[in-house]
Structures are given as C-alpha cells and as structure tokens.
C-alpha positions in Angstrom: 27.9 -37.0 -23.4 25.2 -37.3 -26.4 23.9 -33.8 -27.9 20.0 -33.7 -26.9 17.3 -33.1 -29.2 16.2 -29.8 -29.8 12.4 -29.0 -29.5 10.4 -27.0 -31.6 10.6 -23.3 -31.1 7.6 -21.1 -31.6 8.3 -17.7 -32.8 11.9 -17.4 -34.9 14.2 -18.6 -37.7 16.1 -20.4 -36.0 16.3 -22.9 -32.9 19.7 -24.0 -32.0 22.1 -22.2 -30.1 25.2 -23.8 -32.3 24.0 -25.4 -35.4 21.3 -22.6 -36.1 18.2 -25.3 -37.4 15.1 -23.1 -38.8 12.3 -25.4 -37.0 8.7 -24.4 -37.1 7.6 -21.2 -35.4 4.4 -18.9 -34.6 3.8 -14.9 -34.5 3.6 -12.3 -32.2 -0.2 -11.2 -31.9 0.7 -7.6 -33.0 0.2 -5.2 -35.9 2.4 -6.1 -38.5 -0.5 -6.8 -41.1 -0.9 -10.4 -40.5 -4.1 -10.5 -39.0 -5.3 -13.5 -37.1 -2.4 -15.0 -35.4 -1.1 -18.2 -33.3 -0.8 -17.2 -29.4 2.6 -15.3 -28.7 5.8 -17.2 -28.9 6.8 -18.7 -25.6 10.2 -17.6 -26.2 10.3 -14.4 -25.5 13.1 -11.7 -25.9 15.4 -10.4 -23.4 16.8 -6.9 -23.6 20.2 -6.1 -22.3 21.0 -2.2 -22.0 24.7 -1.1 -23.1 25.9 1.6 -22.8 28.7 3.1 -25.3 31.0 5.6 -25.6 30.2 6.1 -28.8 27.3 5.9 -31.4 28.2 6.9 -35.0 30.0 4.0 -37.0 32.1 4.9 -39.8 32.4 3.1 -43.4 34.7 3.5 -46.5 33.9 0.3 -48.1 33.2 1.1 -52.0 30.1 -1.7 -51.9 27.9 0.1 -49.1 26.5 3.8 -49.6 26.9 5.8 -46.3 30.1 6.6 -44.4 28.2 6.8 -40.9 25.5 4.8 -39.5 23.6 4.4 -36.1 22.4 0.9 -34.6 20.1 1.3 -32.2 19.9 -2.2 -31.4 22.5 -5.4 -31.5 20.6 -8.9 -32.8 17.5 -9.0 -34.2 14.3 -10.2 -33.6 13.1 -10.6 -37.4 13.8 -14.2 -37.5 15.5 -13.8 -41.2 17.6 -16.8 -42.4 20.2 -14.3 -44.1 22.2 -11.1 -43.3 24.7 -8.7 -44.6 27.5 -9.9 -43.9 40.3 -12.6 -43.7 43.4 -13.2 -44.3 44.2 -14.0 -41.4 45.5 -17.6 -41.3 44.3 -20.4 -38.8 46.4 -23.3 -37.4 44.5 -26.7 -38.2 44.6 -29.7 -37.1 47.3 -30.9 -39.3 49.3 -28.3 -38.8 48.3 -26.3 -42.1 46.8 -22.9 -42.1 43.8 -21.7 -43.9 42.4 -18.3 -44.1 39.8 -17.5 -41.5 37.5 -16.1 -44.0 37.3 -20.1 -45.3 36.9 -21.7 -42.0 33.7 -23.8 -42.0 31.6 -25.0 -38.9 33.5 -28.6 -38.3 36.2 -28.0 -38.7 38.8 -29.5 -36.4 41.8 -26.6 -35.7 44.4 -26.0 -32.5 43.2 -24.2 -29.8 44.5 -24.7 -26.0 43.8 -26.2 -22.8 45.4 -25.3 -19.4 47.3 -29.2 -18.2 49.1 -28.3 -15.1 51.8 -25.1 -14.8 50.9 -24.6 -18.9 48.2 -24.5 -21.3 49.1 -27.1 -24.3 47.7 -26.9 -27.7 44.7 -29.3 -28.2 42.3 -29.8 -31.3 39.2 -28.0 -31.0 36.0 -28.4 -33.5 34.7 -25.0 -34.6 31.2 -24.5 -33.5 30.0 -21.7 -35.5 31.5 -19.0 -37.8 30.7 -15.1 -38.6 32.3 -12.0 -39.5 31.0 -8.6 -38.5 31.9 -4.6 -39.5 33.7 -2.8 -37.1 36.7 -0.5 -36.6 39.8 -2.2 -37.4 43.3 -1.6 -35.4 46.7 -3.4 -36.3 48.8 -5.1 -34.4 52.2 -5.3 -35.2 55.2 -7.7 -33.3 58.4 -7.7 -32.8 58.9 -10.8 -35.2 57.0 -9.0 -38.3 53.5 -10.5 -37.6 51.0 -7.8 -38.5 47.4 -8.4 -37.0 44.2 -6.8 -37.9 41.6 -7.2 -35.5 38.6 -5.2 -33.9 39.3 -3.0 -30.7 37.0 -5.8 -28.6 39.0 -8.8 -29.9 41.4 -10.7 -27.2 44.7 -12.2 -27.6 46.7 -14.5 -25.0 49.5 -12.4 -23.3 52.2 -13.7 -20.9 49.8 -11.6 -18.3 46.6 -13.2 -19.4 43.8 -12.2 -21.8 43.6 -8.6 -23.3 41.5 -6.6 -25.4 43.1 -4.7 -28.1 42.2 -1.6 -26.9 40.9 0.0 -23.4 41.6 2.3 -20.7 42.8 2.5 -17.6 39.9 3.8 -15.5 36.5 5.2 -16.4 33.8 3.2 -18.5 35.9 1.5 -20.7 38.3 0.4 -18.3 40.1 -2.9 -18.8 42.6 -4.8 -19.3 44.1 -4.4 -23.0 47.3 -4.4 -24.9 50.3 -2.5 -24.9 53.7 -2.3 -25.9 55.1 -3.9 -23.0 53.1 -6.9 -23.5 54.1 -10.3 -25.4 51.7 -12.5 -26.8 51.5 -16.3 -26.3 51.9 -18.5 -29.3 53.7 -20.5 -32.1 55.2 -17.3 -33.7 54.2 -16.4 -37.2 53.6 -19.3 -39.6 55.5 -19.3 -43.0 54.3 -19.8 -46.6 54.8 -23.0 -48.6 57.6 -22.9 -51.3 55.9 -23.4 -54.6 55.5 -26.8 -55.5 57.1 -26.4 -59.1 58.9 -29.4 -61.5 61.9 -28.7 -58.9 59.8 -29.3 -55.7 58.2 -32.6 -57.3 61.5 -33.8 -58.4 62.9 -33.5 -55.1 60.7 -34.7 -53.1 60.1 -38.0 -55.4 64.3 -38.1 -54.5 63.9 -38.0 -50.9 60.9 -40.4 -50.9 62.4 -43.3 -53.5 66.3 -43.0 -51.8 65.1 -43.7 -48.4 62.2 -46.3 -48.7 62.1 -47.7 -52.4 62.9 -50.8 -53.8 64.6 -50.2 -57.4 66.8 -51.5 -59.6 67.4 -53.9 -62.3 68.7 -57.7 -62.3 70.5 -59.5 -64.7 70.7 -63.5 -64.3 70.2 -66.5 -66.5 67.3 -68.9 -66.8 67.2 -71.9 -68.3 66.3 -72.5 -71.7 66.1 -68.4 -72.7 68.7 -66.0 -72.9 68.4 -64.0 -70.0 66.0 -63.3 -67.1 66.3 -59.8 -66.6 64.1 -58.3 -64.0 63.4 -54.7 -63.8 61.9 -53.1 -60.5 60.3 -50.1 -58.6 58.4 -51.1 -55.8 57.3 -48.3 -52.7 55.1 -49.6 -49.7 53.6 -47.4 -47.2 51.4 -47.3 -44.5 50.2 -43.7 -45.1 48.3 -43.2 -48.6 49.1 -39.8 -48.5 52.5 -39.9 -49.3 51.9 -43.1 -51.4 49.2 -40.6 -53.6 51.4 -37.9 -53.8 54.5 -39.9 -55.0 52.4 -41.4 -57.7 51.1 -38.5 -59.1 54.4 -37.1 -59.3 55.2 -40.0 -61.4 52.5 -39.9 -63.5 53.3 -36.0 -64.3 56.3 -37.6 -65.4 54.9 -40.1 -68.0 55.6 -42.9 -65.5 52.8 -45.2 -65.0 52.3 -47.5 -61.8 49.6 -49.9 -60.3 48.6 -49.7 -57.0 48.1 -53.2 -55.0 47.8 -54.6 -51.5 51.2 -55.2 -49.8 50.2 -56.3 -46.7 47.1 -56.5 -44.7 46.2 -55.6 -41.0 46.5 -58.3 -38.5 46.5 -57.8 -34.9 48.9 -54.8 -34.6 50.1 -54.6 -38.0 48.9 -52.3 -39.9 47.6 -52.7 -43.6 50.1 -51.2 -46.4 49.4 -50.6 -50.0 51.9 -50.0 -52.7 52.6 -49.0 -56.2 54.7 -50.5 -58.7 56.1 -51.1 -62.2 58.3 -53.1 -64.0 58.5 -51.8 -67.0 62.5 -51.1 -68.2 62.2 -47.4 -69.8 60.1 -46.6 -67.0 62.4 -48.0 -64.1 65.5 -46.4 -66.2 63.5 -43.0 -65.9 62.6 -43.4 -62.0 66.5 -43.5 -61.7 67.3 -40.5 -63.9 64.7 -38.7 -62.0 66.3 -39.2 -58.1 69.8 -38.7 -59.4 71.3 -35.7 -57.2 71.1 -32.1 -58.9 74.1 -30.6 -60.0 72.5 -27.1 -59.3 69.5 -27.1 -56.7 67.5 -24.8 -56.8 65.2 -24.2 -52.6 62.4 -25.8 -54.2 64.2 -29.2 -55.1 65.8 -29.2 -51.2 61.9 -28.1 -49.8 61.1 -30.9 -52.2 63.6 -33.3 -50.5 62.8 -32.6 -47.0 59.6 -33.1 -47.5 60.0 -36.7 -49.1 62.9 -38.2 -47.2 60.5 -36.8 -43.9 57.4 -39.1 -45.2 59.5 -41.8 -45.9 62.0 -41.4 -42.6 61.2 -38.6 -40.5 59.2 -38.4 -36.7 57.4 -35.6 -34.7 56.9 -36.8 -31.2 57.9 -35.9 -28.3 58.9 -32.3 -29.3 61.1 -33.1 -31.2 61.2 -33.6 -35.5 63.7 -35.9 -36.5 65.0 -37.3 -39.6 66.8 -40.8 -39.7 68.7 -42.5 -41.8 71.6 -45.2 -42.3 73.0 -44.1 -45.5 75.1 -40.8 -44.5 75.1 -39.5 -48.3 71.4 -39.1 -47.6 72.1 -37.3 -44.2 74.3 -35.1 -46.0 72.1 -33.8 -48.1 69.2 -33.8 -45.3 71.7 -31.1 -43.7 72.3 -29.2 -47.2 68.8 -28.5 -47.5 68.1 -27.8 -43.9 71.2 -24.9 -44.2 69.7 -23.7 -48.0 67.0 -23.0 -46.2 67.8 -21.6 -43.2 67.3 -24.2 -40.6 69.6 -25.2 -37.3 70.0 -28.5 -37.1 72.2 -30.8 -35.2 73.4 -34.6 -36.0 72.6 -37.7 -34.0 74.4 -41.1 -34.3 72.8 -44.1 -33.1 74.5 -47.2 -32.8 72.7 -50.6 -32.4 73.6 -54.0 -31.2 71.9 -56.2 -33.2 71.4 -53.9 -36.9 73.0 -51.0 -38.8 73.8 -47.6 -37.3 72.0 -45.2 -38.0 72.2 -41.1 -38.2 69.2 -38.5 -37.0 69.3 -34.8 -38.1 67.2 -32.8 -35.3 65.5 -29.6 -35.7 66.4 -27.2 -33.2 64.5 -23.4 -32.7 61.7 -25.4 -30.7 57.8 -25.4 -31.9 58.4 -22.0 -34.2 61.2 -23.8 -36.3 59.2 -27.3 -35.9 56.0 -25.7 -37.6 58.3 -23.7 -40.7 59.5 -26.7 -41.3 56.3 -28.3 -41.7 54.5 -25.6 -43.4 57.4 -24.5 -46.0 58.1 -28.0 -47.2 54.3 -28.9 -46.7 54.6 -33.1 -46.0 52.0 -35.2 -46.9 51.1 -37.1 -44.2 49.3 -35.4 -41.8 49.8 -37.7 -38.8 53.6 -36.4 -38.5 52.1 -33.2 -38.7 50.8 -33.4 -34.9 51.4 -30.6 -32.0 48.6 -31.8 -29.7 50.1 -31.7 -26.1 53.4 -29.2 -27.1 53.3 -26.7 -24.1 52.2 -23.3 -25.2 55.5 -21.2 -24.8 57.9 -20.0 -27.3 61.1 -18.1 -28.0 59.8 -16.5 -30.4 59.7 -12.9 -30.7 56.1 -11.6 -30.0 56.6 -8.3 -28.4 54.0 -6.1 -29.3 55.7 -3.3 -30.9 52.5 -1.3 -32.5 48.9 -0.8 -31.9 47.4 1.8 -34.7 44.2 2.3 -35.7 43.4 1.9 -39.1 40.8 4.9 -39.4 38.3 2.6 -40.9 35.7 0.0 -40.0 37.0 -3.3 -41.9 34.7 -6.7 -42.5 36.2 -8.6 -39.9 35.7 -12.9 -39.1 35.5 -14.7 -35.9 34.4 -17.7 -35.1 33.7 -20.1 -31.7 35.5 -23.2 -31.0 35.4 -26.1 -28.2 37.9 -24.7 -26.4 37.2 -20.8 -26.6 40.2 -20.2 -28.4 42.4 -20.5 -31.6 45.7 -19.9 -33.7 45.7 -16.9 -35.9 48.9 -15.8 -37.5 50.9 -17.8 -34.8 49.1 -16.0 -31.4 46.4 -17.1 -29.3 43.5 -15.6 -30.2 40.5 -15.7 -27.9 36.8 -16.2 -29.6 33.8 -14.2 -30.0 30.6 -15.5 -30.1 27.5 -14.9 -32.0 25.7 -13.9 -35.7 27.4 -10.6 -36.7 26.5 -7.9 -34.2 27.1 -9.8 -31.2 30.8 -10.1 -31.9 32.8 -11.0 -28.9 29.3 -11.4 -26.6 28.9 -15.1 -25.2 25.7 -16.0 -27.0 25.3 -17.9 -29.7 24.6 -17.1 -33.7 21.3 -18.7 -33.9 18.2 -18.1 -31.6 19.9 -16.0 -29.6 20.5 -13.6 -32.2 17.3 -13.4 -32.4 15.7 -13.5 -28.7 19.0 -12.1 -26.7 18.7 -8.3 -28.0 21.3 -5.1 -26.7 19.7 -1.6 -26.6 21.9 1.6 -26.5 19.2 3.9 -24.7 21.9 6.7 -24.6 21.7 7.0 -28.1 20.6 10.1 -28.3 22.1 11.6 -26.1 25.8 10.0 -27.7 25.0 11.1 -31.0 23.6 14.9 -29.6 27.0 14.9 -28.1 29.2 13.8 -31.5 27.0 16.4 -33.2 28.1 19.6 -31.2 31.8 18.5 -31.2 33.8 21.6 -33.3 35.4 19.3 -36.0 32.1 17.2 -36.9 31.4 16.7 -40.4 27.9 16.4 -41.7 27.3 13.4 -44.0 24.1 11.8 -44.1 23.7 8.8 -41.2 22.1 5.5 -42.3 20.0 4.4 -39.7 19.9 0.4 -38.8 22.8 -0.7 -41.1 23.2 -3.9 -39.5 20.2 -4.5 -38.0 16.5 -3.1 -38.1 16.4 0.1 -36.3 12.3 -0.9 -35.6 12.9 -3.6 -33.6 9.4 -4.9 -32.2 11.0 -3.8 -28.7 11.4 -0.2 -30.3 7.7 0.4 -29.3 8.5 0.6 -25.8 12.1 1.4 -26.3 11.7 4.3 -28.5 15.4 4.6 -29.0 15.3 4.9 -32.7 12.6 7.9 -32.1 15.4 9.5 -29.7 17.8 9.5 -32.5 15.5 11.1 -35.1 14.3 13.5 -32.8 18.2 14.7 -32.4 18.5 15.0 -36.4 15.2 16.8 -36.8 16.2 19.4 -34.3 19.8 19.7 -36.2 18.5 19.4 -39.9 21.2 16.6 -40.2 20.0 14.2 -43.6 19.6 10.8 -42.7 18.2 7.4 -44.8 16.5 4.6 -43.4 16.2 1.0 -44.3 13.3 -1.5 -42.5 10.7 -4.2 -43.2 8.7 -2.6 -40.7 5.1 -0.7 -40.5 6.5 0.9 -37.1 8.6 3.6 -39.6 5.0 5.1 -39.6 4.7 6.3 -35.9 7.7 8.8 -36.8 6.1 10.7 -40.4 5.7 13.1 -37.8 9.2 14.1 -37.5 10.3 12.7 -41.0 7.7 14.2 -43.0 8.7 17.8 -41.9 12.6 16.5 -43.0 11.8 15.5 -46.1 10.2 18.9 -47.2 14.0 20.1 -46.6 15.6 17.6 -48.7 16.9 15.3 -45.6 15.2 12.1 -45.3 14.7 8.8 -47.6 12.8 5.6 -46.6 13.6 2.3 -48.0 11.6 -0.7 -47.2 13.1 -4.1 -48.0 10.6 -6.2 -49.5 11.6 -10.0 -49.9 8.6 -11.7 -51.6 4.6 -11.0 -51.9 4.0 -14.5 -51.1 2.9 -14.8 -47.6 3.6 -18.3 -47.0 7.2 -17.8 -48.0 7.6 -14.4 -46.1 6.6 -16.3 -43.1 8.9 -19.0 -44.1 11.6 -16.0 -44.3 11.2 -13.3 -41.7 8.7 -15.1 -39.0 8.4 -12.0 -36.8 8.3 -9.5 -39.3 5.6 -7.2 -40.4 3.5 -8.8 -43.4 4.6 -8.3 -47.4 1.0 -6.6 -47.5 1.6 -3.8 -44.8 4.9 -3.1 -46.0 3.5 -2.0 -49.3 0.8 -0.1 -47.3 3.7 1.6 -45.3 5.6 2.4 -48.4 2.1 4.3 -49.6 1.5 6.3 -46.1 5.5 7.8 -46.5 5.0 8.6 -49.9 1.4 10.3 -49.0 2.9 12.1 -46.4 5.5 13.6 -49.1 8.4 11.8 -47.6 10.9 9.8 -50.5 10.6 5.5 -50.5 12.1 3.4 -52.4 12.0 -0.5 -52.4 15.0 -3.2 -51.3 14.3 -6.7 -53.4 16.9 -8.1 -51.1 17.8 -11.0 -50.9 17.1 -12.3 -54.3 17.7 -16.1 -53.8 17.6 -18.4 -57.1 14.7 -20.4 -57.3 12.8 -18.6 -54.3 12.3 -15.5 -54.6 13.6 -14.6 -57.8 10.5 -14.6 -60.0 8.9 -11.9 -57.9 11.1 -9.3 -58.6 8.9 -7.5 -61.4 5.9 -8.4 -59.3 7.7 -6.4 -56.0 8.7 -3.3 -58.3 5.3 -2.9 -59.1 3.4 -3.1 -56.3 6.3 -1.0 -54.5 5.8 1.6 -57.5 2.2 1.4 -57.6 2.5 2.6 -53.7 4.4 5.0 -54.9 8.0 3.9 -54.5 10.3 6.3 -56.0 13.4 4.4 -56.4 14.8 0.4 -56.0 17.6 -1.4 -55.2 18.3 -5.3 -55.0 21.2 -7.9 -53.0 22.1 -10.9 -54.5 21.6 -13.6 -51.8 25.0 -13.8 -49.4 25.9 -16.9 -47.3 29.0 -15.7 -45.2 30.5 -17.9 -42.8 27.7 -19.0 -40.2 25.3 -17.7 -42.3 25.7 -20.3 -44.9 25.1 -23.2 -42.1 21.9 -21.3 -41.0 20.4 -21.0 -44.3 21.4 -24.7 -45.5 19.2 -25.6 -42.7 16.4 -23.6 -43.4 16.6 -24.9 -47.2 16.6 -28.6 -45.6 13.3 -27.8 -43.3 11.0 -25.7 -45.6 12.5 -26.1 -49.2 14.0 -29.9 -49.0 13.7 -31.0 -52.8 14.9 -27.3 -53.7 18.1 -27.1 -51.1 20.5 -28.6 -54.0 19.4 -26.7 -56.8 19.5 -23.2 -54.9 22.8 -23.8 -53.3 24.6 -25.2 -56.7 23.1 -21.6 -58.8 24.4 -19.5 -55.3 27.8 -21.1 -55.8 27.4 -20.2 -59.9 26.4 -16.6 -58.6 29.8 -16.7 -56.5 32.5 -17.8 -58.8 31.9 -21.6 -57.1 31.6 -20.6 -53.4 28.7 -20.2 -51.2 29.9 -16.4 -50.6 32.3 -13.9 -52.5 33.5 -11.1 -50.2 35.2 -9.3 -52.8 34.2 -5.9 -53.0 32.1 -5.2 -56.0 30.9 -8.8 -56.4 29.9 -9.6 -53.0 26.1 -7.4 -53.4 25.2 -8.2 -57.0 27.2 -11.5 -57.9 29.0 -12.5 -61.0 28.3 -15.0 -64.1 25.0 -15.8 -66.2 22.4 -15.9 -63.5 23.7 -12.3 -62.0 23.6 -10.8 -65.4 20.0 -11.9 -65.7 19.0 -10.6 -62.8 20.6 -7.2 -63.1 18.8 -6.8 -66.8 15.6 -7.8 -65.8 16.1 -5.4 -62.7 17.5 -2.8 -65.2 14.5 -3.3 -67.9 11.6 -3.2 -64.8 12.6 0.0 -63.4 12.8 1.9 -66.9 9.6 0.4 -67.2 8.0 1.7 -63.9 9.6 4.7 -64.1 12.2 4.3 -60.7 15.6 5.4 -60.6 15.2 7.7 -62.8 16.0 11.0 -60.8 18.9 10.7 -58.4 18.5 13.2 -55.5 21.4 13.3 -52.8 20.6 14.4 -49.4 21.3 18.6 -47.8 24.3 18.8 -45.7 24.2 22.4 -45.4 21.2 23.0 -43.5 23.3 21.2 -40.8 23.8 23.0 -37.6 25.0 21.7 -34.2 22.5 20.9 -31.4 22.0 23.9 -29.1 22.5 23.9 -25.6 25.0 21.1 -25.1 28.7 21.6 -24.3 30.3 18.3 -24.9 33.2 18.7 -22.1 30.2 18.9 -20.0 28.3 16.4 -20.7 31.4 14.0 -19.8 30.8 14.8 -15.9 
C-alpha cells in the first residue's frame, strides 16, 4: 500500500513517525517569553509513568564533564532539530557487513520472518537509526563472538526473545539471557583478506582462466608476411566482476576497451565485454595468470573470488564452483584447504556436452558466509542468503554475561522486520530517538509528544544516597533530555529531586533551555551559598524567527537571557551554552549570545559543534530542506568539513568540538570573546565534603 501524505502538524519540530520531516508548527500559550501566540497545538503530549529500579546513571566518557546524572523524563517536548548523541557488524543485503554506527536510513539489511516451521532470512529496509548512552554489558559466545549491548536489548535464543539482563521475580522480572541459552543466527562473521597485489593476481587468474578468450594466432595471409592476431576478451553479464577485472588489469598497466558484446533480447540478458589486441599486453596477461610457485593466503582468496565470480553459484542453500578443467578444480580445492574450508567434489556427466566437476562447500550457512566474507567476490547477485532457514550448527551458546561497569554510546535501528543480524546473531530492534531505546515509538514526532516520567525519582534518589557505600560526586540533572520539560509544571519531578539534594547538601549541575528553573530558586540559592550548584542556560540564537524554527516549544531567547539574570541576581552561579553551533545558520551569533549572557550575569560559557549521529542526520537534513533550502547543501558540506568528511565523528575528543579550519576558527572566536567578556576566568569546583546521607531512610526497609 502506498504511503499516505503526512498532514501538517502544529506545535512540534518533527512530523513523521519514521522519516522525521520537519513541517510547520505553532506554539503553546504558556509563559515562555513569546508574548502573543497561536492557539495551543492540536497534537497533545501524552505521558507514561515509568518505575525504574535506580535513578542515578554513571558515565566515564572523556568528552562529558560529569560522572553521575539523573534524567527525570524520557523524550523531549522542545522539538529541537538536534540531540547530543558501533563497531558491531551488521549483515547487509549483499551479505557484506557494515559497522552499525555507519548504517543509514534506507539501507537494506537482513532480518528474519517466520515462514512455516522456521524463521527465514529476508531483506529488510532500515527505517530509523540512532544512538543512546546507557549501561553496557558484554555477552560472550562459545565461538568467540563478543557482543556489547545495553541491558534492555533482546536477542533471539532457542527459547525465544530474551533481554540481556532481567530478574526471575519482582518488578524487573522478564525473560533474560543465561549461560544455558543458545543464540540463533549465522555464526560469527569473518574478515576479508587484504586485497594486496597477490590477491589481485589471484583474482585475475581465477577470472581469466575460467571465462576469457585469450591467445595468439599465427596464420598466413595473401599479400602479407603473416596475419598474426593477439586477443584478450572477457564478456560478462555482471558489471561488478567486469569492472573489478578491468581495474586490476589497469593497475598492471594493461589498458582495455569496453564494448557491448550482446544486446538484451527476450530472456537473453545484455552482456558487456572488455578487450585488448595489443601483443605486449596479451603476452603480459598470460604471464600474470600463470600458476604461482609460492602461493599466499591472499592469492588463494583472490583466486577463489575470481573463479567464483566466473564459474560459481550460490543457490538452494549450496555454494559451488564448477569447471570442466580438472587442473582448475585441483587449485580450487587447494585454496579451500589452505584457508581451512571443508568441501567435497561432485562429478557430473552429460550426454551432449563435456563432463563437469563441482566443488561444493560444506558446513552450511556459517561456512558459506565465511567464504563470501573472506574472499569478497564482486558479483552481488551471487551473495544472496534470502529464504535460508534460521538454523545453525555454529557454537552460539552464551558462556558469559558481564557488566562493563560503565555507560557507553550504543547504537540501534528500526527495520521493516523488527530485527537484524548483528555479529552473526539475530538481534531485536529498539525504537525511537535516543532516550526512547527499545520502546515501540518513532524517532520523530513520538519522541516529542510521548514522554515518559519517573515520579519515583526522588524516592529512588533518597534510597541510593542512603546506601553505606555511596560516594558523593556532582550530579548532572537532565543530560539526555531537559529536566524542565513543560510537563514539569504539573509533575514536579525535577523539583522533588532538587529537594532531596538540597536536604543532603549534595552538589548538582543543571543545563536547561527553560525559564521554569526560576521556580526552584528558593532551593538553588541556599545551595549556591554553600558552593553546591551551577546552572547553565542553553541559548542557540537570539533571533526569534530562527529559534522558533529550531526549538518550537522551548522558551524564547529573550526569556532565557532574563532567566540568566534572575539566577545571577539570586547568587546562583550561572553560565551559557551556545549549542549547537551550526555553520551558516547560527555561528555568526556566537559573540552576540556571549555578550548578552555576560551582561545578564553569566560567569562562564561553553559551546558544542552540531552533531548528527544516526537518525538525527535524516531529521536535520529534512529540517534544512524545509526551512533553509537554499543553504542546505552548503551547511551539510561545512558539517562534513568539521567531521573529517562525514556528517558525524563519534571519536572521543573530536565529537564535541570538531576538527579542521572551521572548527579552529570557532575555537579562536570563542576564546577571544570569553577573554574580552571575562568569562571562564575562574574555575570553581562544587563541594562534596558537605554531603550527609538523608535522615530517616533505610534503603533495606524501602524495598518492602
């Protein structure tokens, strides 16, 4: 069924459940500094209550200046077109692999679908892609595979879907992995051999010996001394193998010409060909494909890739290489044996044509994929596992599940089938923009309109602070999403957290873009007198028109500056975050934002270069095309310059500030402006020695 057109949605930054396109919006009529507004948005926010077991998250990333954090809410109503944001290999539709962090929306990967008694591998479109920081666990399998995943991720076992961790009873009860489980999938992925000169020579040998017209012909011609002809010609249906052969020949200084060998007609497919008739080049090709005296693993892999492209087949769950020349068959067997593959040779006789031998790979899908990944043949249509059953003799038993003791940036995606193949095992989708994790929600409008609240946060915090082994370190409030969501006016979860921290003299930091932080000045001001609190207001632009587009439901720029002033007047150390810096959109406003913040009493400043991890790049690109179509290409190219040619660089020490000339210019401008305005002149650390555990709280009793 064709996709239905998406209607304009008022009041939000995104409009689509999957594609995340940014369309027109209106604002809520609340006191966020905008004055007269349009009527309230018809797409209302829904709130779901969550009851987590713990509330403090831990972090050890060198790019993030806090160790402990609390997020009262998941999801964010502000509707911004950006968020602060895997080496895990994903099985792509051509049976190649790609790092999960590099997957893009629209890619084809393998998932599974139930068909009869079995699940079977099918091709599946990636619908969304994102990352999230959460506690990480390592799952080790008997074949040596190691997977790093969050506690809520699910894998397919012989007993159904199971979470990484869980409990047998109580609130956290759910099916979870144990060392008695066996995961389902293809088995561990292999790495391709290096395509060095030996590999390239092996590929040419396999391809040309199997499927090429090559030779020199000597005969007499009337009126001439001789009619010698020299010919090399390769004709193939599949352009991938033809282009690879031509490229490898070119690297050996052998130039070829391409021509149409056969036009498509009826059931007959078109064929392209390459050729050369130069004597020196034909003779050189003959030398290149001579059998080696000292063959290397790379040569064997290249030869097997070439002979598979020329004479191989992969169908009906069998991978075979066929040839009438027994010498070639012997070299195929020799290569498979050298690379550790098991095989058998099948002889086929025919009445009307020459008999043939077929080398068939043994070991099922795990070995077939190992062949494809190791040799890396060029023809993609021969790398199709669609329809094969999800059953394997690979050693995928779970032998270990261990916490890494820290939170990591983990990646995920949504596919049509609801799953994908990660490091050789079937992995369940997680859904939504970063903080929605495995919930069945979209990365677009759902993230903004379907929030999750943690009303037990203050109670949980009190329990954790009362534990005998608790170590006091400043808590960052609202690191994934703003702690002052519009719904905080009624839910008051953030207020409850601050009350506990105020009672215990526990240090905290707050970053927000909401005026609502003023409500809690009565708690924050006494804490500031003791050196226990810092607050930063995030200001992206001073222009109302741009702020309305970028943050349709956040406080106005003027209102945020006023909030800085009120915090400062109350004696609360306050600063400004100019974030994100977007080339050719708001970067020119850096100095002006810092000047207004400084005049309002800001004591320090920071900035973050725009980051576009995973699905966020799709959302941001859509926003650019909608609101800044004439600048879209220029902005994206500038971001690539900041990120080493990509739209996102996940590397530590680079991801927040970027690299290259533009990043250096921003860095210098920021430093000069701060020096001129007296910002960041004195660095004060929050006090931790005043902390005292909450009184009248026994964490053991709270459990009952």
